[in-house]
C-alpha positions as CSV (number, residue, x, y, z in Angstrom):
1,M,72.8,13.3,-224.5
2,I,69.7,14.2,-222.5
3,T,67.3,15.9,-224.8
4,A,64.3,16.2,-222.5
5,L,63.2,15.8,-218.9
6,R,59.5,15.4,-218.3
7,V,57.8,15.1,-215.0
8,K,55.0,12.5,-214.9
9,G,51.9,14.0,-213.5
10,G,51.1,13.0,-209.9
11,K,53.8,10.3,-209.8
12,K,56.7,12.5,-208.8
13,Q,58.9,10.8,-211.4
14,V,61.0,12.3,-214.1
15,S,61.2,10.7,-217.6
16,V,64.6,11.0,-219.1
17,F,64.9,11.2,-222.9
18,I,68.2,10.6,-224.5
19,D,68.8,11.5,-228.2
20,G,65.1,12.1,-228.6
21,S,63.9,8.8,-227.2
22,F,62.7,7.8,-223.8
23,S,65.5,6.0,-221.8
24,F,64.4,5.6,-218.2
25,A,62.4,7.2,-215.4
26,I,63.6,8.0,-211.8
27,G,62.1,9.9,-208.8
28,E,62.2,13.7,-208.7
29,E,64.4,13.7,-205.6
30,V,66.9,11.4,-207.2
31,A,66.9,13.5,-210.4
32,A,67.4,16.7,-208.4
33,T,70.2,15.2,-206.3
34,A,71.9,14.1,-209.5
35,G,71.5,17.5,-211.0
36,L,70.2,16.2,-214.3
37,K,69.7,18.8,-217.1
38,V,69.0,18.9,-220.8
39,G,72.2,18.7,-222.8
40,Q,74.0,16.6,-220.2
41,H,75.8,13.5,-221.4
42,L,75.3,10.3,-219.5
43,S,77.4,7.1,-219.9
44,A,75.8,3.7,-219.6
45,E,77.5,3.4,-216.2
46,Q,76.0,6.7,-215.0
47,I,72.6,5.6,-216.2
48,E,72.9,2.3,-214.2
49,E,74.0,4.2,-211.1
50,L,71.0,6.5,-211.4
51,K,68.6,3.5,-211.6
52,E,70.3,1.9,-208.6
53,A,70.0,5.1,-206.6
54,D,66.3,5.4,-207.5
55,L,65.7,1.8,-206.4
56,S,67.5,2.4,-203.1
57,H,65.5,5.6,-202.6
58,N,62.2,3.8,-203.3
59,C,63.2,0.9,-200.9
60,F,64.1,3.4,-198.2
61,G,60.7,5.2,-198.7
62,A,58.8,1.9,-198.5
63,A,60.6,1.1,-195.2
64,L,59.8,4.5,-193.7
65,H,56.2,4.2,-194.7
66,Y,56.0,0.8,-193.0
67,L,57.6,2.2,-189.8
68,D,55.1,5.1,-189.7
69,Y,52.4,3.0,-188.0
70,R,54.5,1.6,-185.2
71,P,58.1,0.5,-184.4
72,R,59.2,-2.7,-186.2
73,S,61.9,-5.3,-185.7
74,E,64.6,-5.6,-188.3
75,A,63.2,-8.9,-189.4
76,E,59.7,-7.4,-189.9
77,V,61.1,-4.6,-192.1
78,R,63.3,-7.0,-194.1
79,K,60.4,-9.3,-194.7
80,R,58.2,-6.5,-195.8
81,L,60.7,-5.1,-198.3
82,R,61.4,-8.5,-199.8
83,R,57.6,-8.9,-200.3
84,R,57.6,-5.6,-202.1
85,G,60.0,-7.1,-204.6
86,F,63.3,-5.4,-203.5
87,D,66.3,-7.6,-203.9
88,G,68.5,-8.6,-201.0
89,E,71.4,-6.3,-201.7
90,V,69.2,-3.2,-201.8
91,V,67.4,-4.3,-198.7
92,D,70.7,-4.9,-196.8
93,E,71.8,-1.4,-197.8
94,V,68.5,0.2,-196.6
95,I,68.4,-1.8,-193.4
96,S,72.0,-0.7,-192.6
97,G,71.0,2.9,-193.2
98,L,67.9,2.6,-190.9
99,K,70.0,1.1,-188.2
100,E,72.5,3.9,-188.4
101,R,69.7,6.4,-188.0
102,R,68.3,4.4,-185.1
103,L,65.1,3.9,-187.0
104,I,65.5,0.2,-186.5
105,D,66.7,-1.0,-183.1
106,D,65.6,-4.5,-181.9
107,V,66.3,-3.8,-178.3
108,A,64.2,-0.6,-178.3
109,F,61.5,-2.5,-180.3
110,A,61.4,-5.3,-177.8
111,H,60.9,-2.9,-174.9
112,Y,58.2,-1.1,-176.9
113,W,56.4,-4.4,-177.6
114,R,56.6,-5.6,-174.0
115,D,55.3,-2.3,-172.6
116,N,52.5,-2.1,-175.2
117,R,51.4,-5.6,-174.3
118,L,51.4,-5.0,-170.6
119,S,49.5,-1.7,-170.9
120,F,46.8,-2.8,-173.3
121,R,46.6,-6.6,-173.5
122,P,48.5,-8.0,-170.5
123,R,49.9,-11.5,-171.0
124,S,52.5,-13.9,-169.6
125,R,56.2,-13.4,-169.8
126,R,56.4,-16.6,-171.8
127,L,53.9,-15.4,-174.4
128,I,55.6,-12.0,-174.8
129,K,58.9,-13.7,-175.3
130,L,57.4,-16.0,-177.9
131,E,55.9,-13.1,-179.8
132,L,59.3,-11.3,-179.8
133,R,61.0,-14.4,-181.2
134,Q,58.3,-14.7,-183.9
135,K,59.1,-11.2,-184.9
136,G,62.8,-12.0,-185.3
137,V,64.2,-10.6,-182.1
138,A,67.2,-12.5,-180.9
139,A,66.7,-15.0,-178.0
140,E,69.1,-13.2,-175.8
141,T,67.4,-9.8,-176.3
142,A,64.0,-11.3,-175.7
143,N,65.1,-13.0,-172.5
144,E,66.6,-9.8,-171.1
145,V,63.5,-7.7,-171.9
146,V,61.1,-10.1,-170.2
147,A,63.4,-11.1,-167.3
148,D,61.8,-8.7,-164.7
149,L,58.2,-9.3,-165.6
150,D,55.9,-10.6,-162.9
151,D,53.3,-13.1,-164.2
152,E,51.2,-12.7,-161.0
153,T,50.8,-9.0,-161.5
154,A,50.2,-9.4,-165.3
155,A,47.5,-12.1,-164.8
156,Y,45.7,-9.9,-162.2
157,E,45.8,-6.9,-164.6
158,A,44.6,-9.1,-167.5
159,G,41.8,-10.6,-165.4
160,L,40.8,-7.2,-164.0
161,K,40.1,-5.9,-167.5
162,K,38.0,-9.0,-168.2
163,T,35.9,-8.9,-165.0
164,R,34.2,-5.7,-166.2
165,V,32.1,-7.8,-168.6
166,L,31.6,-10.7,-166.2
167,S,29.3,-9.0,-163.6
168,G,26.4,-11.0,-162.3
169,L,27.9,-14.4,-162.9
170,E,28.0,-17.2,-160.3
171,Y,31.5,-18.3,-159.2
172,R,31.6,-21.4,-161.4
173,E,30.9,-19.4,-164.6
174,F,33.1,-16.6,-163.5
175,R,36.0,-18.9,-162.9
176,R,35.5,-20.7,-166.3
177,Y,35.3,-17.6,-168.4
178,L,38.2,-15.9,-166.6
179,S,40.4,-19.0,-166.6
180,D,39.9,-19.5,-170.3
181,H,40.8,-15.8,-170.9
182,L,44.0,-16.0,-168.9
183,R,45.0,-19.3,-170.4
184,R,44.8,-17.7,-173.9
185,R,47.1,-15.0,-172.5
186,G,49.7,-17.6,-171.8
187,F,49.5,-17.9,-168.0
188,D,50.0,-21.3,-166.2
189,Y,47.4,-22.9,-164.1
190,G,48.8,-21.9,-160.7
191,T,49.0,-18.2,-161.7
192,I,45.5,-18.4,-163.2
193,D,44.0,-20.0,-160.0
194,S,45.6,-17.3,-157.9
195,A,44.4,-14.4,-160.1
196,V,40.9,-15.8,-160.3
197,A,40.6,-16.3,-156.5
198,R,41.9,-12.8,-155.9
199,L,39.6,-11.2,-158.4
200,W,36.5,-13.1,-157.2
201,Q,37.3,-12.1,-153.6
202,E,37.5,-8.4,-154.6
203,R,34.1,-8.6,-156.1
204,Q,32.4,-9.7,-152.9
205,P,30.5,-7.0,-150.9
206,D,32.5,-7.6,-147.7
207,S,35.9,-7.6,-149.5
208,A,36.6,-4.0,-148.5
């Protein structure tokens, strides 16, 4: 029988005492949902169910915290939870719940990642696809998301951002710095040469 319920200061946990001795601790929300009260009798099976519910609640909370910063792929969330020490069965349950709530959606994540890259750090279609695959997005999804990307436009945008710090350079140095930058962004030589030529021409006084 439950003889005492004590809230741990600052930890939002409830210590459950059975027959005068500490038995286990669970989160306040789980305890409230279960309707625990002094005088209540708990079987061994009920105690185990409460512990499992608490573990699932903690795992779900950890997932939500990880998703606060930015959208994540299913594989990213799964990897994070396993690193936090949650076992596979609990992780599977939480992932399923997150997907039902549309808090994890690899297609939406892939579009987010593509758009974010193009807006802030433009790079090649090939490199964006590689990044998506590294984050666990299915090949078919990654292919579909990058299918309409134009490397010529992306290379120009990536180069344009870089030219702002390349003022005053002669063509040889301008070409070297910009080519290296675009190569690191995953563009091929033909696309790089085209972007460099266009950006250099636009810098010339008579280009207007």
